[in-house]
Each structure stands twice: as structure tokens, then as C-alpha cells.
VMD Tcl script that draws the C-alpha trace (Angstrom):
set ca {
  {-34.27 -21.94 67.49}
  {-33.36 -24.57 64.95}
  {-32.42 -21.88 62.42}
  {-30.15 -20.13 64.98}
  {-28.46 -23.43 65.83}
  {-27.88 -24.15 62.17}
  {-26.40 -20.69 61.61}
  {-24.17 -21.02 64.66}
  {-22.90 -24.38 63.48}
  {-22.17 -22.95 60.05}
  {-20.23 -20.06 61.57}
  {-18.20 -22.43 63.76}
  {-17.42 -24.63 60.79}
  {-16.29 -21.65 58.74}
  {-14.10 -20.42 61.60}
  {-12.52 -23.85 62.00}
  {-11.84 -24.01 58.27}
  {-10.20 -20.57 58.41}
  {-7.91 -21.68 61.25}
  {-6.99 -24.85 59.40}
  {-6.08 -22.90 56.29}
  {-3.90 -20.34 58.09}
  {-2.19 -22.42 60.79}
  {0.92 -24.31 59.57}
  {0.56 -28.05 59.84}
  {3.25 -30.29 61.28}
  {3.95 -31.53 57.78}
  {4.28 -28.01 56.45}
  {6.62 -26.99 59.28}
  {8.79 -30.03 58.70}
  {8.89 -29.30 54.99}
  {10.39 -25.84 55.50}
  {13.80 -27.23 56.42}
  {16.24 -27.30 53.50}
  {17.68 -30.61 52.38}
  {21.29 -31.54 51.74}
  {22.47 -31.95 48.15}
  {22.69 -35.56 47.01}
  {26.46 -35.76 47.46}
  {26.27 -35.26 51.23}
  {26.42 -38.51 53.20}
  {26.31 -39.77 56.75}
  {29.88 -40.70 57.66}
  {28.66 -43.91 59.28}
  {27.47 -45.16 55.88}
  {31.01 -44.77 54.52}
  {32.98 -45.87 57.60}
  {31.15 -47.20 60.67}
  {34.43 -47.76 62.56}
  {35.09 -44.04 63.15}
  {33.94 -42.93 66.60}
  {31.47 -40.05 66.66}
  {31.20 -37.81 69.71}
  {29.15 -34.96 68.34}
  {29.70 -32.29 70.97}
  {27.23 -29.66 69.73}
  {24.28 -31.98 70.23}
  {25.20 -31.94 73.93}
  {25.72 -29.17 76.51}
  {29.44 -30.03 76.73}
  {30.70 -27.21 74.55}
  {31.83 -23.61 75.00}
  {28.23 -22.33 74.88}
  {26.96 -24.83 77.46}
  {23.81 -25.96 75.64}
  {22.72 -27.87 72.54}
  {23.47 -25.75 69.51}
  {20.78 -24.68 67.05}
  {20.44 -27.02 64.08}
  {21.93 -30.09 65.77}
  {19.03 -32.53 65.96}
  {20.85 -35.86 65.94}
  {24.41 -36.94 66.81}
  {25.34 -37.72 63.23}
  {28.42 -36.69 61.26}
  {27.48 -35.46 57.77}
  {30.11 -34.70 55.12}
  {30.42 -34.37 51.38}
  {31.11 -37.81 49.94}
  {34.68 -37.02 48.78}
  {35.60 -35.86 52.31}
  {33.99 -38.92 53.90}
  {35.75 -41.30 51.52}
  {39.13 -39.64 52.12}
  {38.59 -39.93 55.88}
  {37.76 -43.60 55.37}
  {41.12 -44.13 53.66}
  {42.90 -42.37 56.52}
  {41.03 -44.55 58.99}
  {42.24 -47.74 57.31}
  {45.84 -46.56 57.75}
  {45.30 -45.70 61.40}
  {43.58 -48.96 62.28}
  {46.71 -50.84 61.19}
  {48.66 -48.74 63.72}
  {46.25 -49.36 66.58}
  {44.34 -46.08 66.43}
  {40.95 -44.83 65.31}
  {39.70 -41.38 64.39}
  {37.03 -39.73 66.50}
  {35.04 -36.80 65.13}
  {33.62 -34.03 67.31}
  {31.95 -32.06 64.53}
  {31.50 -32.30 60.77}
  {29.03 -30.34 58.65}
  {27.70 -27.38 60.67}
  {24.56 -25.47 59.62}
  {24.64 -21.69 59.33}
  {22.02 -21.44 62.09}
  {24.55 -23.03 64.46}
  {27.16 -20.46 63.49}
  {24.57 -17.74 64.15}
  {24.01 -19.28 67.60}
  {27.75 -19.00 68.30}
  {27.70 -15.34 67.25}
  {24.75 -14.51 69.53}
  {26.50 -16.23 72.42}
  {29.76 -14.38 71.78}
  {27.92 -11.04 71.77}
  {26.36 -11.79 75.17}
  {29.30 -10.83 77.38}
  {27.44 -11.84 80.54}
  {27.20 -15.51 79.52}
  {30.45 -17.07 80.68}
  {29.07 -20.33 82.05}
  {31.73 -22.47 80.33}
  {34.68 -20.08 80.55}
  {36.44 -22.17 83.19}
  {36.97 -25.03 80.73}
  {37.04 -23.64 77.22}
  {38.53 -20.11 77.41}
  {40.01 -19.53 80.88}
  {42.65 -17.05 79.67}
  {40.69 -15.29 76.93}
  {38.56 -12.21 77.57}
  {35.21 -12.78 75.90}
  {35.39 -9.33 74.27}
  {38.29 -10.71 72.18}
  {36.55 -13.74 70.67}
  {35.85 -12.10 67.29}
  {39.11 -10.15 67.04}
  {41.20 -13.19 67.92}
  {39.39 -15.38 65.40}
  {37.73 -17.83 67.77}
  {34.22 -16.87 66.57}
  {33.23 -15.70 63.07}
  {30.00 -15.08 61.17}
  {30.85 -17.83 58.64}
  {32.45 -21.23 59.09}
  {34.09 -23.59 56.63}
  {32.18 -26.38 58.37}
  {29.01 -25.10 56.69}
  {30.46 -26.01 53.28}
  {30.49 -29.70 54.18}
  {34.14 -30.74 53.75}
  {35.52 -29.68 57.14}
  {35.63 -31.75 60.31}
  {36.97 -31.60 63.86}
  {38.82 -34.81 64.61}
  {41.19 -36.51 67.05}
  {42.83 -39.89 67.64}
  {41.81 -42.63 70.06}
  {44.08 -45.52 70.97}
  {42.51 -48.95 70.51}
  {40.78 -50.60 72.22}
  {38.76 -47.43 72.75}
  {37.66 -46.68 76.28}
  {34.23 -45.07 76.72}
  {33.96 -41.36 77.49}
  {31.66 -40.68 80.42}
  {28.78 -38.27 79.83}
  {29.28 -34.65 80.79}
  {27.15 -33.61 83.76}
  {25.89 -30.00 83.43}
  {27.03 -27.98 86.41}
  {30.01 -30.16 87.24}
  {33.25 -28.33 88.18}
  {35.11 -27.08 85.11}
  {38.81 -27.73 84.58}
  {40.85 -25.67 82.09}
  {41.13 -27.33 78.67}
  {44.93 -27.04 78.80}
  {45.30 -28.72 82.20}
  {47.24 -32.01 82.31}
  {45.29 -34.82 80.66}
  {44.63 -36.56 83.96}
  {42.93 -33.44 85.34}
  {40.80 -32.13 82.49}
  {37.53 -33.70 81.28}
  {38.20 -37.43 80.74}
  {37.99 -37.63 76.96}
  {39.20 -40.97 75.54}
  {41.34 -39.15 72.98}
  {45.11 -39.52 73.08}
  {46.85 -36.58 74.77}
  {46.93 -33.68 72.32}
  {48.04 -31.13 74.91}
  {44.61 -29.49 75.11}
  {41.03 -30.60 74.89}
  {38.82 -30.01 71.85}
  {37.63 -26.42 71.25}
  {40.22 -25.00 73.63}
  {40.36 -21.24 72.98}
  {44.07 -20.82 73.64}
  {47.27 -20.47 71.65}
  {48.31 -23.86 73.02}
  {45.78 -25.28 70.54}
  {47.91 -24.08 67.63}
  {48.97 -27.31 65.94}
  {52.72 -26.59 66.00}
  {52.89 -24.47 69.15}
  {56.50 -24.95 70.35}
  {55.39 -25.50 73.94}
  {53.74 -28.76 72.89}
  {56.46 -31.41 72.89}
  {57.02 -35.11 73.51}
  {54.09 -37.50 73.21}
  {51.59 -34.65 72.75}
  {53.47 -33.33 69.72}
  {53.88 -36.84 68.35}
  {50.12 -37.38 68.54}
  {49.36 -34.11 66.75}
  {51.85 -34.90 64.01}
  {50.50 -38.43 63.56}
  {47.01 -37.03 63.00}
  {48.37 -34.31 60.72}
  {50.53 -36.55 58.56}
  {47.82 -39.18 58.18}
  {45.16 -36.71 57.05}
  {47.36 -34.43 54.99}
  {48.60 -37.45 53.06}
  {45.05 -37.93 51.79}
  {44.15 -34.38 50.82}
  {43.15 -32.73 54.09}
  {44.52 -29.34 55.13}
  {44.94 -28.38 58.78}
  {43.94 -25.02 60.24}
  {47.16 -23.97 61.98}
  {45.32 -22.45 64.96}
  {43.37 -25.64 65.81}
  {45.04 -29.05 65.97}
  {41.64 -30.75 65.47}
  {40.40 -28.79 62.41}
  {40.85 -30.27 58.90}
  {39.35 -29.48 55.49}
  {39.37 -31.82 52.51}
  {40.61 -30.14 49.31}
  {39.44 -29.41 46.74}
  {36.13 -28.64 48.43}
  {32.98 -29.77 46.65}
  {31.23 -26.51 47.60}
  {33.97 -23.93 48.18}
  {31.62 -20.93 48.17}
  {28.34 -22.29 49.57}
  {27.29 -22.12 53.22}
  {24.45 -24.57 53.85}
  {21.80 -24.42 56.56}
  {20.06 -27.80 56.52}
  {19.81 -29.35 60.03}
  {22.21 -32.01 61.28}
  {19.79 -34.89 60.95}
  {19.48 -38.07 58.92}
  {16.25 -36.64 57.49}
  {18.28 -33.86 55.85}
  {19.96 -36.33 53.53}
  {18.18 -36.60 50.21}
  {19.12 -40.24 49.63}
  {19.04 -43.24 51.92}
  {22.36 -43.72 53.73}
}
mol new
graphics top color blue
foreach p $ca { graphics top sphere $p radius 0.5 }
foreach p [lrange $ca 0 end-1] q [lrange $ca 1 end] { graphics top cylinder $p $q radius 0.2 }
display resetview
């Protein structure tokens, strides 16, 4: 009996050791995530005055859920892009405005999430706000969704202007009634941004920076953002008033996939 018990215990110990050797540990799983190169920084470490409303960490986006790879609401950029944005911010503060960023570096896994969503033609949960007039079958052909994004190279950001003193933006409540992103500012989601004519990530030609239908104060606001950023090396994407890339890019041909998280940064920021 004693011998059988001893053998059984030995077999159990061997089995436990086998499981321990084959099952990934928490440390091992955490270590599989790639890290950012050393010249990526958290924007807050370069300029803490810029407002950050990182939309893809929340369900308030065209997909309607947190996007893969967004683990913390932190804006990460290459250092040259962050420092140029800091210089633009100093100019704006003197005029009574601040920048607000919606998105900065975007991992490739997030872009893949967008592609999967776009291919699922039955998922139109957020159509009423973000693409009321666009048939979902057209998202790739019309350029709203692509398999690669300049955001993944680290020098591109989505940005707007907020008049100071900045009012808070209320949290989005999943399931709340959706209002088209091009509705009058007083009707669409109450973002604290100045009136740019549309909300952020509005899939519509009205989002084109110089669309001739955008006039008056809305056009003035777009041009103020554009002139401030372009004067410091940023280039606007003509189809999106909020989309700017700092040139020359530090990594013009590399699409990174490290998560949006402070832990992804290789140095303390």
C-alpha cells in the first residue's frame, strides 16, 4: 500500500511538472508583446497640457467597442512628432486654444480589427453616427478602411482644437440614440471641440478639410488647426480634417504592432 501511494505521488508530481513546463506563465504571456523602439514617447511626458480623449479605448467609435491593442488611454508618438506638437501647442495656448488628440500611434492589430469589422456587413451598430450616408460595402473602395495605416508608423495623429477654458466631455453611454456626425454641433455628440463641421471619424465627404460646403466659423477652425500644424512640419490628409502626419517620418516604412500601453515604452516616460 505504501509503495502504491509512493508511486501515485511520483506520477502526480511528474504530471504537474509536465503541465508547468508546457503551459505559458503569466510572465511569458506578457513577454510576448513587442516593445516600442526607444524613440517612441508618451505625449504626456513631452506636453502634459494637451488634452487626450483616446476614442479607441472606449466603445465610442465607428466599431462600437474597444479596439484590439488599446490597453490604456495614452497617446504614444515618435519623439520628433511629439516635440513638434508641443511647439504647436505653445502657439495655440497664446491664442486661447489647446489641442486635443483622439488617436496617435495605432498598432497593426487595431487596423486588423477595423478590417474584420468592415468585412462584417451585418454589423452596423454605429452607422447612425459615423457613416449614415455611406453603404458599408463601400468602406474599402472609398478609402475609409485600409489594411495598413500611417498611424502604425508612429508619426501620425488625429487632433482637434478646444477653446479654453476646456469644458469636460461627458462619457458616451453605449446604446444611447445616435446622431449623424455631420448634424449641427448642438445636436451631435457633445464633444468639447470647437465646431469643425463634423465630428471625429465622420465617414463623409464633409470631413474633407477644404470641402467648399464648410464655411464661416467651421472653416476658420479647420484652417487654424491646419496652419498651426503645417507651420511646424505636419501634413494634413485632405480627406480628414483631423488627420496629420509629421514629416519626415522617423519610420516611413515600418508598421509597428506593440500595444498602446505605457508598458510598451522601453524607457521611463
